[in-house]
C-alpha positions as CSV (number, residue, x, y, z in Angstrom):
1,M,-3.6,13.3,10.1
2,P,-6.6,11.5,8.5
3,I,-6.8,10.6,4.8
4,L,-7.5,13.8,3.0
5,A,-9.1,12.4,-0.2
6,P,-12.8,13.0,-0.6
7,W,-15.3,10.3,0.2
8,K,-16.6,8.3,-2.8
9,L,-19.7,6.1,-3.0
10,F,-18.8,2.5,-2.1
11,I,-20.1,0.6,-5.1
12,D,-18.4,-1.7,-7.5
13,L,-18.7,0.7,-10.5
14,I,-16.8,3.4,-8.7
15,V,-14.3,1.1,-6.9
16,D,-13.5,-0.5,-10.2
17,L,-11.9,2.9,-11.3
18,E,-9.2,2.6,-8.6
19,T,-5.8,1.2,-9.4
20,D,-4.1,-1.9,-8.0
21,Q,-1.4,0.0,-6.2
22,P,-0.4,-0.2,-2.5
23,G,-2.1,2.1,0.0
24,V,-4.5,2.6,2.8
25,Y,-8.3,3.1,2.8
26,E,-11.1,4.0,5.1
27,L,-14.7,2.9,4.9
28,G,-17.4,5.1,6.2
29,N,-21.1,5.0,7.1
30,R,-24.0,7.2,5.9
31,E,-22.6,10.0,8.1
32,S,-19.1,9.6,6.6
33,Q,-17.8,8.4,9.9
34,V,-14.9,6.0,9.7
35,I,-16.0,2.4,10.5
36,Y,-13.0,0.5,9.1
37,I,-9.4,1.2,8.4
38,G,-7.4,-1.1,6.1
39,S,-4.4,-1.4,3.8
40,S,-3.5,-3.5,0.8
41,G,-0.8,-4.0,-1.8
42,Q,-3.6,-3.9,-4.3
43,I,-6.3,-1.4,-3.3
44,R,-8.7,-1.9,-6.1
45,T,-8.8,-5.7,-5.7
46,R,-9.2,-5.4,-1.9
47,L,-12.0,-2.9,-2.1
48,L,-13.8,-5.0,-4.6
49,E,-13.5,-8.0,-2.2
50,H,-15.2,-5.8,0.5
51,V,-18.0,-4.7,-1.9
52,K,-18.8,-8.2,-3.3
53,T,-18.5,-10.3,-0.1
54,Y,-21.0,-10.8,2.6
55,R,-18.2,-11.0,5.3
56,P,-17.5,-9.4,7.5
57,A,-21.2,-8.5,8.0
58,C,-20.3,-5.2,9.7
59,I,-18.8,-3.8,6.5
60,K,-21.5,-5.1,4.2
61,T,-24.2,-3.6,6.4
62,N,-22.6,-0.3,7.2
63,A,-20.1,0.8,4.6
64,V,-21.5,3.4,2.2
65,V,-18.5,5.5,1.3
66,Y,-14.7,5.1,1.1
67,R,-11.5,7.0,0.5
68,V,-8.0,6.0,-0.5
69,E,-4.5,7.1,0.0
70,Y,-1.9,5.4,-2.3
71,R,1.5,5.0,-0.7
72,A,4.3,2.5,-0.5
73,N,4.6,2.4,3.3
74,R,1.0,1.4,3.7
75,M,1.3,-0.7,6.8
76,A,3.0,2.1,8.8
77,R,0.3,4.5,7.6
78,E,-2.5,2.1,8.5
79,R,-1.1,1.8,12.0
80,E,-0.9,5.6,12.2
81,L,-4.5,6.1,11.1
82,Y,-5.7,3.4,13.5
83,D,-3.8,4.9,16.5
84,E,-5.1,8.3,15.7
85,F,-8.7,7.0,15.6
86,L,-8.1,5.3,19.0
87,S,-6.7,8.5,20.4
88,V,-9.6,10.7,19.3
89,N,-12.5,8.2,19.8
90,R,-11.2,6.0,22.6
91,R,-12.2,2.9,20.7
92,A,-11.4,1.0,17.5
93,P,-13.4,1.7,14.3
94,R,-16.7,-0.2,14.5
95,C,-15.8,-2.9,11.9
96,N,-12.1,-3.4,12.7
97,D,-11.9,-6.8,14.4
98,T,-8.1,-6.8,14.7
99,T,-5.4,-4.1,15.2
100,P,-3.0,-3.5,12.3
């Protein structure tokens, strides 16, 4: 099952309102299609790194929205989201360079 949280605008002012708890996140393009699936022990910090960095270029160029699911077993959930995306789309998310 995908992350059920609503999409939020992927800008530092909004990302800064997240908390630094473990969880998974999806980044989406203008059409709210998932382009990246990730996880972190500190969601807020990781998302801010994505917002403020110029690498990877794919994220900087294409990510417009994001959504988060806070959870302790973040790595297993990231793998589940990634595998589900592969099953439905028959390819990895556009900006994921490596598998979880």
